[in-house]
N, C-alpha and C positions, 0 to 999 in steps of 0.2 A: 448591446449587452451592458448591464450595469453590475458592478460588484459593490455591494453595500455591506458595511459592517457597523455594528453598534457597540459602544463601550462606555463605561463610566470613567475610564482611565484617560485623562487628558493627554498623556504622553503618547498614546497610540492612536490618536485621531487621524493622523495623516502619515503616510510612509513615502519618503523620498525615493525608496527603492522601487516603487511602483510607477513612477512617472515614465511616460513614453513606452510602456510595455503593452504587449497584446494580451488578449483575454486569457489564453492558455498559460502564459508566463505569470500573470497576476494570480490566477487560481493556484498554480503550483507553489508560488511564494507564500500566499496566505495560508494554504493547507499545511505547509511546513513550518511557518514562523509565527503565525498569529496565535495568541492565547485564546482558545475557545473550548467549550465543553462539547458542542455539537455544531457542525456546519450544515446548512440546508440549501437546497436548490429546488425552487418551485416548478421549474420546467427543465427537467434533467437532460432531455435530448439523449445523447449516447453516454452520459454519465461522467463527463470530465471532472466535475467537482467530487463526485463519489470515488472515482479512481484515485485522485490525488489524496483525498482523505484516507482511503484504504492504504495507499502506499506509505503514508506517514503514521499509520496506526491510530487514526483519529475517528471519532464518531461522525456519522453522516445520516441525514434524513432527506428524502426527496420525493417528488411526485412526477409521474410521467404517464400520460394516457395511452401512448402507443407501446404496446407490449414488446414489439420487436426492438424498439430503441432501448427499453428497459433491459431486454435480454443481453444487449451488448455489455452493460455493466455487470450483470449477474455472471456472464461467461468470463469476463475479465477477473473477477474475484475468485470464481471457481478454479480457474487455471492456476492462479497464483497460490491458492490454498493447496492444490495438489502438488505444486512444486515445493511447498514447505514441508510436506510429509516425508519422513525418512524412507529411503528406499530399502527394501528387504534384501539384504546382502548376506544372509546366513550361508556359511561355507559348510561343505560336507565334512563329517568327522574324519580325521586323519590327514587332511590336506595341510600343507605347510602353513597356510594362513591361520588355521585353527589349532595348531600344535601349541602345547604349553610353553615351549622354548621361545616362540615368537610372541606369544601373548604376554609373557613376563618381561619382555623388553630385551631378552638375550638375543645375540646375533647368531644365526644359524647359517653356516656356509657349507657348500658341497664340494 
């Protein structure tokens, strides 16, 4: 596997942090630390680059011919998106959790 990046910035042509690292460690580091607008993966496999880009809030584009492999990345993102949604925790009226005394910050004791 090759990790290739292109830049006009001479300062970022080589990273000492990536020496002697395996593919997964390199991808995680690049996704979190490299300055890029969009990261791409021509043969996604199960979407390691896409997962790390998503985890870091970055743009990603990739191709994969095997829809089952692509589904791994889609499921990964879908699960995390569901985890980000607020849970519905509406309390019934009249319960201590929803009373005005506790909502205003006052202490209610029994």
